[in-house]
N, C-alpha and C positions, 0 to 999 in steps of 0.2 A: 462576358469572362473576368472582365476589367469589372466590373457590378456586383461578381463573388468574392472578388481578392478584395474589394471595397466591404462588403458587408462581413467575411472573417474576419479584415482590419478591428475593425469595430467593435465584434466581438471579443477578442483578442485584449483591447483594451481597457475594455467594461472587467474581465476575469482580473489584470494586470490591478488597477484601481482598486476594486473588489480585495485583489491581495496584498498590496501596499496597507488599505486604512483599517482591517485587519490584524494585521500582522502587530501594527503602531497602536493599537485600541487596543490589543494584551499584552501587549509590551508596558504600557502605562499601571494600564491594572492590574497588573500581575506584578510586577516589581516596584515602580513607586509609590501605588497607594497600598501594598501589600506590606511594607517597608516604615509605613510611616502610622506608629504607634504602637509598635510588636510588642509583646508582654512573653518574659519567661517565665515558664512556668514549673512550680516547683508543688510534688503531693508527697502526704503522708497520710497513715491512718493510725490513730490514738497517738498520735505525738505526745513524749514525753512523760505517756502513761506506766508505771509503776503496779499499776494496783493486779491479781491477779483474774479480777471481772471483766478486764478488756482484751483478756484472754482467751478466753472460755464464755460459754453462753451462762448467764444469769439467769435465774427467774426465767429460763426458757427460752430469753431474746440472747443476739449479742449486740452488746455498749458497741455501737460500729458510730466514731466520729471523725471524717477523712477532713484533713486541712490542704486545704489549696490554696497556694502563694501566686498570681499574677505580678510578675514584681514589672513597672517601669521603669526608667527614667526620673520620674516627678513624684510617684506615689506608688503604692503596692494595696491590689486591688487582693480581700482573702474572701476566699468562699465555703463555707463550713457546711459538711452535708455529713446529716447524721439522721439514724435509727431511733434516739433513743428519746422514748417517748414518743409524740407525734413525728411523723418527719419532716423536717426541717433541712431549708437552706440560709443562710445566713449571707448577704454582701455586705463586706465592709472593705469601703476604700480610705487606707491609714498614711501615713510619712513611709517613705522609702524604708525608715532601721525600725518601725513601730513590726511588734513582736507578740505572737500571740501566748495570752496565759492562759492553764486552763487546769486548776485546785478538782483532782478526780477525786477524790475522797467529797467537795462539797459539790458535785455534778453526779455524782449516783446515789449521793444520799440526798433522795426528794427534790432533784431537783433546785438545790439553792440559788435561792440570789448572788451574781455575783462569780460564779464558780468560773465562766469565763470572761475576760474582758482580752485589754490588750497592754502593751509598755504606756502608750499614747492614745488621747482621746482619740476615736476617729474621724476621720473630716465627712465622713455620710454614712450610713450605717441605713437596714431594710432585711424584713426578713419571713422569707415564703414558709406557710406551713400544710401543710396536706391536713387535714382536720379533723375530715366524713366523707365518705363511700355511703352517696347513698342508691337502695334498689329499687326501683317505684316500677307499680302497676300500671302501663298503658292501653287497656282493652282497646280504646279509641282510636287507637295506631297513627298519632300525631307526633307523637317524638319527643312532647314538652313534660316538661318534671310540674309545672304547673296543670296538670289535666289529672295529673297523675291519679288514682282511686283508694292505691294502698300507697306503705312506704317503710322500707326497714331502710337504720340508722345504724353503721358501723364506723365509731371510735377510732378513726385512725390511733389513735396512741394505745390501743391494747391490744395491738396485733402483735406480733410475732415477728420476730427477724432473722433473716440470714449471717453470715459470715461475709463482710464486704469483703474481707480481704482474697478469700476464691477468687472472684471476677471481677480484679480489679486490678485494668492495663497504666500499668506506670508510663508504655510509650504513649499514649494516647492523654493520659489522662482523664480518666475514667474508668468506672467500675457499676455497680448496680444491684441494688436494693432489695432481696426476694423477700417473701410469705415467706418464713418458715411453720405455722401452723395455725389455723383458725377452728372453731369448735363450727363445726356447719363445714367449713370450708377448707379441709386436709387433702383432699383433691382438685382444689382450684389453688391460681399463681396470683400478685400482687405482683408486680416488678417496678419497682424507678431506677432509669438509667441515667448517669448522669457524666456530664462531659465538658473541658473548659477549653476554653478555645483564647489561643495569646496574639491571634493574624487577625484576618482579613479571611473569613472563608465560607462554602456555601456546603451546608451538611449536600450526599452524594445522594440518597431517601430523601423522599417522598415524603413530607411538602419543601425539603428543598433551602430549612430556612440558611437565611441571611445571619453570618456572624459578626463580629466584632470581635478586638484583644480588651474589650471591656464587657464582654459577654458567656454564660456559657450557656448549656442547654440540657431538658430532661423531657426524658420520654413516660409519660407513666401508659404499664402496662397491666388490661385487663387479659387472663390466659384461663379458662373456665373452672372458673371460678362458680358459682353455684348459685345459680338464681335461685328466688323463693317466689317467683308469677308465673304464669302461663305467658303474658305479654312484658316478662321484661325488659327494664333499659336501667342504664346506673348513669350516675352524675356525679362531680367529687364537689366537696367544696374547698377552695384553698383560701387561705387567710394571709393576707398582708401586715405586718407590722413596723412603722416608722418610728422615729422621735417627734414628737408633738412637733410646730411649728407653725407657727403665724403665715408660712409664707400659703398657697393656693393648698386646695385641699387635695385627699389622694382622688382618685378619678379611671373612669373606662370609655374610652371612645372607639370608636370605628372607622377607619384607614384604608382609602380606597384606592385601588392598585389602577396602573393604565392598562396594564396588560396581563396574563396569566401564563406565562409564556416557563416559569417552576412548578407552579402550583396549577395543572392545568384545570378551567372549571370556577378553580377559587378568586376574584379581585379581591376582598376585602384583608383585613387585616386586624386583631384588634388587642388597642397598647393599654394593660392597667397599670395606671403610674402612681406613683409615690409623692408625684410634685411637679413645678416648670422648669426650676434651675438648673444647673448645667450638671450638677449631681444625683442627683432625682434618683431613683431605681423602679428598675421597670419587670412583669410580666408579657410577653406580647406572643400570641398563636396566630394563627390562621383557624377558621373557623371550619378546620376537618378533622375528624380519624380514620382510623382503617383498622378493618375486619379483619386482615389477613397478617402476617407478620412479610409477607412482596410487601406490601405498601403498593399497588398496583390500583389504575384507574378504578377496574372494575372493583374496587376492598375501599375506595373513600366512600363515607359517609358524616355528613355535613354535622356540625357540632351546634348547638345555644348555650346564648350567655345569657344568664338573668340579670340584673339588677343588682349593683354596688349597695350593699349594705355596711353603712356606720357605725360603730358600737360607739358608745360611749362612755364605755367603762370596755376596756382590753377581756374580752372574753376566749383568749387562748388556754391552751390546754398546760395545768401546771406540769406535766411533764413532757417540756419539749427542750430543747438548748437556747431560742428562743426565750423562756422562764428564767436560765439561768445568765446570757446576753443584758436583757434589756430590763430588768427588775431592778436596778442597783441604783435606784434615787432617780431615774429616768422619769419623761411621763412617755410615755409611746400615747401613738393611736391606734389603733387595729380598722380594720375592713378587711369584706369576706364579701365571694361573690359564689355562685355554682356555676357547673360548666355541665352541661347530661349532653350524653354522646348517644348521636344514630341520628335516624330522620323517617316523617313518614313510607312505609311500601317494602323499606328494607329486612321485613325476616324477624325482627328485634334482635335480642342479642342471641338468642340461642340459633341462630339463624349457621350464626360461624362462631360461638365462645370465645372471641375474643376481640378489643377491641385496642386503640394504638394511641395515643394523644401525644402532642411535642407541644413546648415551647420554651421560651429564651425567658433569661433573666440574667439582667446587670446593672451596670449603670449609666448613666446621660441618656442620649435620646437611642431609639431602639430602632434597627438598621433597616432600610424600605429600600423593596424591589425599585430596581430603574431595568429602563432597559438593557438590555446584553450588550456588548461590543457584536456578536454576530447580527444580531436583529439592527442596530444602527451601519453597518456597512451596509447593510442587505440594502437598508430604507435609503443611505446617501448615495452607492452604485445605480438603485434601480431608480430613488428620482432625480437625485442630483448630477450623473452624470449625462443623463437625456438631455436635460432643460441644458448643461454647458455647449454638447455638440448643438443641441438644437441653437444657442446664444454665438458661438460662435462660426457655427454653418453659416446663419442666416448674414455675418457682418463677411464670409466668403464672395455668400452671394451678393451681397453687396459692393465687396469691395469690386469683384470680379467686371460688375455689370456698369460701374463709375469708367472702371479703362475701356472697357470695349467702346463706351460714347465719348470717349475722350480722341479715340483712335480712330473714330467716324469721323470727323471733321481736320481737314487739311489744314495746316497750318494758311494764315495770310500774312500775305509780305507786306 
């Protein structure tokens, strides 16, 4: 009976210590860390545009330019999302009072250089351009673009896009660019979903990417887009452009994670960086995509990232807001990379006719996964507490034996 009571007491102590550790860790993460560097978000579509072409489809496409401001205490991060020409994301860090200036007449007239500027020189800036979509034949079922027997190339600046305003969500600072139509693809869809975050957060849906106040997330979806081959797979060319700098070159690195708590089965992350300084830009993702809209474990597929191509001369599309911003006497540097979706034995693209790939875009260092407060609490309660009980238990037994030994010998007069 006494032993049973003792065991129950030990269990209760374990539970109590676990709850205390978990609550303290959760409070620190959600209160102290979450409030560190938060930014206030503002979003607008086609800012200060009085042109009629900003309000209706022109040349069978909508001219979408979304401006998101992430306002901080010492600086402001500007996100420009656009489907004018090749879909593009521009990220510019400026002083808090710097304002965006868009010359719409120049912008809509062959993407003239200097159409997009700020009232003061940005502290740092870079662009992410979705330049090409590859449809490749993989008859040997390797999942590799390098082993393709045939290739079909879609230039992203030749596609036409719907009105962003139809799916713009002001409360979540998010929205969707969806394909309007394309020759041979009228029954299929390409979708670019964008969302900015002004605080530390983690996406609820797999791959559950970790965000910071200095980052945003995009999702590239292929839904019933017609493949050209019996063994069709798709790959995306992503181009990153930055100001020419004497610092480190742009690079792609693979980082290993300690555990797969948030994205089961995935222990790596890929970082595409514009440099090594504190204001460098990045695109970061995990090597996984999903062959279903629910993003379940059964729907996950591996992605493959190929070598970084460094272009001596910027090979970016003329029709892109990157051209309108960076080609104003600046000396930009550009690199490109291909990412293919799918793996050996997954039945090719036709098995689901759906692919969804998520990535982060931001300034600074990409957020990295660490052991969660729950895992740390379990480890602490499961390892630390027994060790402490063993230590103090041993001390108690030693003291008790010492007392008994002293009581064994009578005092000598």
